[in-house]
N, C-alpha and C positions, 0 to 999 in steps of 0.2 A: 612742741616736742621736736627735738632735732632727730631726724631719721639717720642713724648711722648705718654703715654697710650691713651689719648683722641684722638690724631691724628691717632694712630694705629687703634682704634675702627672705626673711620670714613673710613679709607682705607679698612679695612676688610668688612665693610658694603657695600661700593661701589663695591668691588670685588665680593661680594655675589650677588649683584643686576646684575652685568654684566654676571654672569654665567647663569642667567635665562633671557637673553636678548630677548628671543622670545616674552615676554610679553610687550616689548617696541618697538617703531619703530627704524629703523636703525640710524636716525639722533640723537635721544636721546641716543642710545647706544654709538655712537661716542662721543657725548658731555660728557657723563659720563666717558668714557675712558680717554678723555683729562683731566678731573678733577682729576681722580685717578692717572694718570701718573704725573700730576703736584704736587700732594700731596707727592708722593714718590720722585720725582726728580724735584724740583722747576726749572722752566725755563721761559724765556721771550717769547719763541715761541715754539709751538708744532704743527706739521703738521701730518695728517694721510692721507696716500695715499691708494687707493684700486686698485687692478689689474683689468683692463677691458679686459676680454678674447677676445672679438670680435675685439678690436682695438690693442690688444697686447701692451697696455700702462698702466703706473701708472697714476691714476687720483687723484688730490687733492680732498679729500672728507670732510675734517674737519680741523679746525684750532683753536688754543687757542684764538686768536684774529680774530674772523670771518671777512673776507673781502668778502662779498657775491659775488662781481664781479669775484673773483678768484676761488671760490669753483666750481669744475667741469670743469674749463677752463684751469688750469695748468695741462699739461700732459707731462710725461717723459718716455723715452725709458728705457728698463730694465738696460742698462749700462750707463745711463746719470746721471751725478752728483753723489753725495754721496748716495742719496736715491736709484738711479738705481744700483749703485755699490753693495749696501747691498742686493738687490734682487738677483743679479748675484752671490754673494758669500755667 
């Protein structure tokens, strides 16, 4: 994807909003992160995992194509799959 000036301004605006995410709830922050990542690197699917300290697991927190049944239910160990590998390395 070629980033033209208009797209670049949208991306910069989204990034600026993300830097002050304290003013938005975590779900909105994750949704805006997915939008911004997709503007920079267009993709069919984007998943964001967060680390649950108490369970010592990665938990699916957001997805480009939300599947509400899976959000919060998919959990990976630190060394499980590509996502877990990235955390370990």
